[in-house]
N, C-alpha and C positions, 0 to 999 in steps of 0.2 A: 367485398370482392374487388380485386384489382381489375381495372378496365383494360381492354385490349390495347396493346401498344404502350402501356404505362409501365415498362420494365424498369427496375432499379438501374441506376447508373452503372454499377459494377457488372451487371448482366449484359447491358448494352455494349460495354467496352469489350467484354469477353467474346460476344457474338461478332462484333466488328473485327476483332483480331483474327478469329477463326475464318471468317469470310475472306479477309485480306490475304491470309496465308494460303487459302485454297486457290484464290485467283492468281497469286504469284506462281503457284505450281502449275496451274493450268495454262498460263500465258507465257511460260518460259520461251525464250527465243529459240526457234528452230529454223535452221538455214537450209534452203533448197539449192543454193548456188554458192560455192566457195571459189573465190578468185585469188590466185596466188601470184605474187611477184616471183621471179625466178632466181636471179643471182643473190645469194645471201639468205634466201628463204627456203627454196627447194634445193638449190645447188650450193655446195661448199666451195665457192669460188674466191673467197676473200684473200687467201694466200696467193692465188694466181694473180689477182688484181694488184695486190701490194707488190708483187714481184716485178710487174711491168710498169709500175706507177711512174718511176722517174724517167724511164725511156719515153713514155707518153708525154710527160711534162716537158722533156727536152725538145721533143718534136713540135709540140704545140705552144712552147714558150710560156709556160707558167711555172710556178715555184716548185722546185724539187724538195723533197723532205727526207728527214731521217726516220729511223724506226720509232724513235720516241715521239716525233711529231705525228706520225701516222696513228699511234695509239691515242694521242691527244685529240686528233681530228675525229676519231670514232665517237668522242663524247660531244660533238657539235652537231647542229642541224645542217642540212645540205647547203642552204644559202650561206651560212657562216663558213662552211668549208670552202666554198667557191671564193668568198671574199678573202679568206686567209691565203689561198693559193694565188689570188690575183688573176682569176679566169674571167675574161670579159664574156658577156652573154653571146656575142656574135660568134665566138669560137666553139660554143657548145655543140652545134650540129656536126662540126668537123671532128671533134673529139669523140662524140658518140659513134660516128661512122667508123673511125679508126678502132675504137674498142670492140665494135661488133665484128670487124674483120679479124682482129687478133683473137677474139673469143672463138670464132668459127674455126680458125686454124688450130686452136688449142683444145677443142671440145673433147678430145680423147683423154685429156689430162684432168678434166673436171668431173668430180663425182657428186652424187646426191648425199645430203646429210643422212646419217643413220636414222632409221625410223620413217623416213619420208616415203619410200616405196610402199611399206605396209599402210601408211596413212592414206595414200592415194587409192590403194586397193580397197581399203575399208570404206572410204567415202563413196567410191563407185558402187560397191556392193550394197551400201545403204540407200542408194538412189539419189545421192547428192550430186548435182551437176558440178563439174570441175572446169574452171577456166584459168588461163594464164595471161597476165598482162605484164609485159616486160620491155625494157629498153633494148634487150638483146634480140637477135634475129630468130625467127621461128625455126629455121633449119638447125641452128645450134641448140635451141631448147629441146627440140625433138631428139637430136643426137645424144644429148646428155641423159635425157629421160630413158632412152631406149624404146624400141618399137612397142613393147607391151604397155609400158606406162604412158607413152605418148598417145596411145589409143584410148587411155582412160580419160584424157582431157578432151572435152567436147568442143571447147571454144578457145581459140588463140587470138590475141591482139598484141602483136610484137612490133618491135622497131619504134617504140614510143620515145618522144623527146624527153629530156631530163625532167622537165616539168609538164609533160604532155600526157600524163597517165589518166587524168580525170576524164578526158574525152574518150579515151580508149575504154575505160571502165563503163561509161554510159553506153557506148556502142555495143559492148559485149552483153550488158544487162538487157538492152532492148532486143538483141538477137536471141537471147535465151528465153525471153518472154517472162521474166521474173519481176516481182515488185521489189522496191528498194528495201523493204523490211525483211525480205527473204534472203538477202545477200550479205556475205561476209568477205571483206577484202583483207588479205593477209600479206604483210610485208615486213621488211627489216630495216627500213630507212625512214627518216622523218618525212621525206617527200612522198612515201607511200601512204603514210597517215594523212598527210595534207590532201593528197589526191582523192582518197576515199571520202574525206570530209567534203571536198568540193563537189563530188558526185552524189552526196547525200546518202552514203552507204556506211555500214558499220566498219570500223577500222580496228583490226586485230594486229598487234605488233609482236614480233618475236625477237628475242635477244641473242640468238646464236649466229647472227649475220654480221653486217658491216657496222651498224650503229650500236653503241652501248646502251644499257637500260636507261641511264639518266637522260640521254638525249631523246629517246623515244618517249619516256614518261613525261617530259616537258611538253610534248605535243598533245597530251591527254587522249591517248587512244581509248577505245571502249574496253579493251583488255590487253594485258601484257603477259606474254608467256615465256618461260625460261626453258621449257622442254617440249618436245614433240608430243609426248604423252598428254601434257596439259592441254595443248592445242587440240588434239584428237578428241579429248573429253568434251571440250566446248563445242566443237563442230558437230559431234554426234549427239549432243544433248545429254551426255551422261555426267557432266561436271559443271562447275560454276562458269 
């Protein structure tokens, strides 16, 4: 008679596989807080940004670019872009303030990406807390979202510096009372991925905004999404 615990190797392997599979299903990531970047993630503002780019460059004395160069820059990381354009660090706060002012004036021209309104409604209906961390101003974010969707966002941390999002993320997470493992940060630029990493949070990147997929992939986000539907499935726990 075989003694207790003396299972054949094949049986042990089969049991371990089944246990591991069950644990994987039971411990799938479920997010309680989704923090979104705004421009390029929720708002389809890339064309507007590119349209004013050279006017901003002329005002702040950095390199103006052609349409071909803009497309090339979309494949680079944020720091690489600044280096190519010759933007000194001391100019960044002034450029950011100028962009916020221009964006506020043009808020009526900027629309949300298709599928984003439904996504925010579904997240809210599922009990997931929604936050926005953006370099843009809160009044502009609220104006583009519209009154109904702006009300679906429980936490705003706006006016972040170009590389100041990590501190804003930490502040929002503390205010929401969430653990780091319950939070997903969603953005469209390499600096968004970097900020999430610095804050110790999951970094989900989307390819429909400013940066191309290869630039985002080089930052090794936790996941990369090509469609709003794929992102929805991840946030609601119905997909990979």
